[in-house]
C-alpha positions in Angstrom: 3.9 -18.6 -19.9 3.7 -15.5 -17.6 4.3 -12.4 -20.0 6.0 -9.5 -18.3 4.9 -6.0 -18.7 6.9 -2.8 -19.3 7.9 -0.4 -16.5 6.0 2.8 -16.3 6.6 6.4 -15.2 4.5 9.5 -15.4 4.8 11.9 -18.1 4.6 15.2 -16.1 5.1 16.4 -12.4 1.6 16.4 -10.6 1.1 17.7 -6.9 -1.0 16.8 -3.9 -1.5 19.0 -0.5 -3.0 18.4 2.7 -2.1 17.8 6.4 -1.0 14.6 8.2 -3.5 12.7 10.4 -1.1 12.2 13.3 1.2 15.5 13.2 -1.6 17.8 11.6 1.2 19.2 10.0 1.0 20.6 6.1 2.6 19.0 3.7 2.9 19.2 -0.3 3.7 16.2 -2.3 5.2 16.6 -5.8 5.8 13.7 -7.9 8.3 13.8 -10.4 8.8 11.4 -13.5 12.0 9.3 -13.2 14.2 7.0 -15.5 13.8 3.5 -15.9 15.0 1.0 -12.8 14.6 3.9 -10.5 11.8 2.4 -8.4 10.1 4.5 -6.0 12.4 7.1 -4.3 10.9 9.7 -1.4 12.8 12.7 -1.3 12.5 15.2 1.8 12.9 18.4 0.5 12.7 20.6 3.5 15.7 18.9 5.4 19.3 19.9 4.5 20.8 18.2 1.5 17.8 16.7 0.4 18.0 13.0 2.0 16.1 10.3 -0.1 14.8 6.7 0.7 13.7 4.0 -1.6 10.3 2.6 -1.2 11.4 -1.0 -0.5 10.6 -3.2 2.7 14.1 -2.8 4.2 13.7 0.7 5.0 10.2 0.2 6.1 8.7 -0.2 9.9 5.1 -1.3 10.0 3.1 -0.1 13.1 -0.4 0.0 14.2 -2.5 2.5 12.1 0.4 3.0 9.6 3.6 2.3 7.4 6.5 4.4 8.0 9.8 4.4 5.8 13.3 6.0 7.0 16.7 6.0 5.5 19.4 7.9 8.0 17.5 11.3 9.0 14.8 10.9 6.3 11.6 9.9 8.0 8.9 9.2 5.6 5.1 8.2 7.7 2.0 6.7 6.4 3.1 6.2 3.1 0.8 3.0 2.4 -2.1 5.1 0.8 0.7 6.9 -1.7 2.2 3.5 -2.1 -1.6 1.8 -3.3 -1.9 4.3 -5.7 1.3 3.9 -7.2 1.1 0.2 -7.4 -2.7 0.0 -8.3 -1.9 2.6 -11.4 1.2 0.5 -12.4 3.6 3.5 -11.9 6.9 1.8 -11.3 9.5 4.6 -11.3 8.9 7.8 -9.5 10.6 10.5 -7.2 8.0 12.0 -4.5 9.3 14.8 -3.0 7.6 16.0 0.1 7.9 18.9 2.5 7.3 17.1 5.6 7.9 14.2 7.6 4.0 12.7 7.4 2.1 12.1 3.9 -1.5 13.8 4.0 -4.3 12.1 5.4 -6.8 13.6 2.8 -10.1 11.8 3.0 -8.2 8.4 4.1 -8.2 6.9 0.7 -5.8 6.7 -2.6 -8.4 8.6 -4.6 -6.6 12.3 -4.4 -3.4 10.6 -5.4 -5.0 8.6 -7.9 -6.6 11.9 -9.3 -3.2 13.3 -9.3 -1.2 10.5 -11.0 -3.8 10.1 -13.6 -3.9 13.7 -14.7 0.1 13.5 -15.2 -0.4 10.7 -17.6 1.6 7.7 -18.2 4.7 7.0 -20.2 5.9 3.6 -21.1 9.2 2.8 -20.8 11.7 0.7 -22.6 12.4 -1.9 -19.7 10.3 -5.1 -18.3 9.2 -5.1 -14.9 10.2 -8.1 -12.9 8.0 -10.3 -11.3 7.9 -12.8 -8.4 5.4 -15.6 -9.5 3.9 -17.7 -6.8 3.9 -21.2 -7.4 3.0 -23.2 -4.3 1.1 -21.7 -1.2 2.5 -19.9 1.2 1.1 -18.6 4.3 2.3 -15.8 7.4 0.5 -15.8 11.0 0.5 -13.0 13.6 -1.6 -14.3 16.5 -4.6 -14.3 15.1 -4.2 -12.6 11.9 -3.1 -14.4 8.7 -2.1 -13.9 5.3 -2.5 -17.0 2.6 -0.4 -16.7 -0.6 -1.9 -18.9 -3.4 -0.6 -19.4 -7.1 -3.4 -18.5 -9.7 -3.8 -18.6 -13.3 -2.9 -15.9 -15.8 -0.5 -12.9 -14.9 -2.5 -10.8 -12.7 -2.0 -10.1 -8.9 -5.5 -10.9 -7.0 -5.8 -9.2 -3.4 -8.5 -9.8 -0.9 -9.5 -9.3 2.8 -11.9 -11.0 5.4 -12.8 -8.6 8.0 -14.0 -10.5 11.2 -13.6 -8.4 14.4 -16.0 -10.4 16.3 -19.4 -10.5 17.3 -19.5 -7.3 19.8 -17.5 -5.4 17.4 -19.8 -2.5 15.4 -18.0 -3.3 12.3 -19.6 -6.3 10.8 -18.2 -9.4 9.1 -17.3 -8.3 5.2 -14.6 -9.5 2.6 -13.5 -8.6 -0.6 -11.7 -9.4 -3.8 -9.8 -7.8 -6.4 -8.3 -8.6 -9.8 -5.8 -6.1 -9.5 -5.4 -3.9 -12.5 -5.3 -0.3 -12.9 -9.1 0.4 -14.2 -10.2 -2.2 -11.2 -8.2 0.0 -8.5 -9.5 3.1 -9.4 -13.1 1.8 -9.5 -13.0 -0.5 -6.6 -10.3 0.5 -4.2 -9.1 3.8 -4.8 -11.8 5.5 -2.5 -12.5 3.0 0.2 -11.1 5.2 3.5 -9.5 4.6 6.6 -11.7 3.6 9.7 -12.0 3.5 13.3 -14.4 2.8 15.8 -16.0 5.4 17.8 -14.0 4.2 21.0 -10.7 4.4 18.9 -11.4 7.4 18.1 -12.1 9.1 21.3 -9.1 7.3 23.1 -6.8 8.9 20.1 -8.5 12.4 20.4 -8.3 12.2 24.4 -4.7 11.5 24.1 -3.8 14.4 21.7 -3.7 12.4 18.6 -5.8 13.3 15.9 -7.8 15.9 17.4 -7.9 18.1 14.0 -9.1 15.4 12.0 -13.0 15.6 11.5 -15.5 12.5 11.1 -15.9 13.7 7.4 -12.0 13.0 7.0 -12.3 9.5 7.7 -14.6 7.0 8.5 -15.7 6.8 12.4 -17.8 3.9 13.2 -20.1 4.1 16.0 -23.1 1.6 17.2 -25.3 2.6 14.3 -22.9 3.0 11.8 -20.8 5.7 10.3 -20.7 8.9 12.7 -21.2 12.3 10.5 -21.0 10.5 7.7 -21.7 7.4 5.2 -20.5 4.4 3.8 -19.0 4.4 -0.3 -19.2 1.0 -0.4 -21.5 -1.7 1.7 -18.1 -3.5 2.6 -15.6 -0.1 2.5 -13.7 -1.7 5.5 -12.5 -4.9 3.8 -11.7 -2.9 0.5 -9.5 -0.4 2.7 -7.9 -3.3 4.1 -7.2 -4.5 0.7 -5.9 -1.1 -0.3 -3.7 -0.9 2.6 -2.4 -4.4 2.1 -1.6 -3.3 -1.9 0.3 -0.7 -0.6 2.5 -2.4 1.7 3.3 -5.4 -0.5 4.6 -2.8 -3.2 7.5 -2.3 -1.2 8.8 -5.6 -2.4 9.3 -3.7 -5.4 8.1 -6.4 -8.2 5.2 -7.1 -9.3 3.9 -9.8 -7.4 1.7 -12.8 -9.6 -0.3 -14.6 -7.2 -3.6 -14.6 -5.0 -3.1 -12.5 -1.6 -5.7 -12.9 1.0 -5.3 -11.3 4.6 -7.7 -12.1 7.3 -7.9 -9.7 10.3 -4.3 -8.9 8.9 -2.9 -5.1 9.3 0.3 -3.4 8.8 2.7 -5.6 10.9 1.9 -8.9 9.2 1.7 -7.0 5.8 5.3 -6.2 6.6 6.0 -9.6 7.5 4.9 -11.1 4.1 6.7 -8.2 2.2 9.8 -8.9 4.2 9.8 -12.6 3.1 8.8 -12.0 -0.3 11.5 -9.6 -0.6 14.1 -12.1 0.3 12.7 -14.6 -1.9 13.7 -12.3 -4.7 17.0 -11.4 -3.1 18.1 -15.2 -3.1 16.5 -15.9 -6.5 20.0 -15.1 -8.6 18.8 -16.6 -11.8 14.9 -17.2 -13.2 14.5 -20.9 -11.8 12.6 -22.3 -8.9 14.1 -21.6 -5.2 12.9 -23.1 -2.2 12.6 -21.4 1.2 12.2 -22.5 4.9 8.3 -22.4 4.6 8.4 -24.8 2.1 7.0 -23.0 -0.8 8.5 -22.9 -4.2 8.1 -19.6 -6.4 9.8 -18.2 -9.0 11.3 -14.6 -9.5 12.1 -13.8 -13.3 14.8 -11.1 -13.7 15.6 -8.6 -16.3 18.9 -6.7 -16.7 
């Protein structure tokens, strides 16, 4: 039998400041504790009325290089690294106040978010976190990208990535897999950074985007490896893609119990899978087996 866990929030307020990769705009993020059942809610403190947006897939727009949220006039750009930190640390209820649209790029990883959230402490709350338990295989495809979802033993989530950009790429084939726990996320995933090839970086900068971002603020990979930088892990690129997958799928809003392995995937296909899983959650009004149009059977366990 799959066991529930209690919901969590942070014990105190904490902050992270930086600049957006795309906009270059300075931004301050303030993480606030939240009550049971709140979920993660983003708030724009720089806009009149402080408009909000729940961190759920129905408000998401997954595009190349990033995932954005929007609810009316409230937009929040590049939320995946922040969401991965919250999901990896099992922080379920949190109000995220920001004073600009784009989240800070920092060093291209979740590391600084994790450090801040850990410093705030964790509170165990008197409510149980709903789970979606994968019982039969599910596969989502987009072009040559694919995410395979499989059942697994135990009550944990397993996330992984198989990276293969072809023989001509400067980024070698690599893979990564993690049994997702707060400890393992912190040690193995949180510090893995955003990466681009040198050619991609030159194209972005020549188009006027990310000109302020140095080669030390993300991984720029050329024919001889990182430019003015070095890898933190031998398979750092696959680890960062796993980080993105964790962050994007956290927008489903429940714990996902199963194995999730992406091959050549990115934010768009992550969003496609998150939408499909959210539909399964919405259609499962009672904790029994349901069947979707992909002929996969899943179980959602709800707590009133």
